[in-house]
C-alpha positions in Angstrom: -2.0 9.4 -13.2 -2.1 5.6 -13.4 -4.8 3.2 -12.4 -4.1 1.0 -9.5 -4.5 -2.8 -10.1 -2.7 -4.4 -7.2 -1.8 -3.1 -3.7 0.7 -5.2 -1.7 1.6 -4.5 1.9 4.7 -6.2 3.4 5.2 -5.9 7.2 7.8 -7.2 9.5 7.0 -7.6 13.2 9.3 -7.2 16.2 10.0 -10.9 16.5 11.1 -11.0 12.7 7.8 -12.5 11.5 6.9 -11.4 8.0 3.5 -11.1 6.3 2.4 -9.9 2.9 -1.1 -9.0 2.0 -2.2 -8.5 -1.7 -5.4 -6.6 -2.6 -6.7 -6.6 -6.2 -8.4 -3.3 -6.9 -11.2 -5.1 -8.7 -12.1 -7.1 -5.6 -11.9 -4.3 -3.0 -13.5 -0.9 -2.5 -11.5 2.3 -2.1 -12.5 2.3 1.5 -11.2 -1.3 2.0 -7.8 -0.4 0.4 -7.4 2.7 2.6 -8.2 0.8 5.7 -5.7 -1.9 4.7 -3.0 0.7 4.3 -3.7 2.3 7.6 -4.4 -0.9 9.6 -1.0 -1.3 11.2 0.7 1.8 12.7 4.2 0.6 12.0 3.7 0.2 8.3 5.9 2.5 6.3 5.7 3.8 2.8 8.6 1.5 1.7 6.4 -1.5 2.7 3.5 -0.6 0.4 3.8 -1.6 -3.3 1.4 -0.3 -5.9 1.2 -1.9 -9.4 -0.7 -1.0 -12.5 -2.5 -3.6 -14.7 0.8 -4.5 -16.6 2.5 -5.3 -13.2 4.7 -2.2 -13.2 5.3 -0.3 -10.0 3.6 3.1 -9.7 4.2 5.9 -7.3 1.7 6.7 -4.6 1.9 10.3 -5.9 0.4 9.3 -9.2 -2.1 6.6 -8.3 -5.8 6.5 -9.0 -7.8 6.3 -6.7 -6.2 9.3 -5.1 -7.5 8.4 -1.6 -5.2 5.4 -1.7 -2.2 7.6 -2.6 -3.2 10.0 0.2 -3.3 7.1 2.7 0.2 5.9 1.7 1.5 9.5 1.9 0.3 9.7 5.5 2.6 6.7 6.5 6.1 7.2 7.8 8.6 7.4 5.0 11.1 4.8 6.3 11.4 2.2 9.1 12.9 3.8 12.2 14.1 0.7 14.1 
């Protein structure tokens, strides 16, 4: 398991607008991170990036805190539009 340092969510809206939100684990609670992941219903797993303290990508299956990994696992795997 690897410690989460940065959570990034990249969303694209119907009119092709794009937004990216970055959440540093040191500044947000586990509850805040889970709420951020589940905020928009069209977010997919491919739009959520998890990084460790050295900046490397980590899988939602091996992230600590596990509640964040579980939230990402509950999202749709791929965009469907």
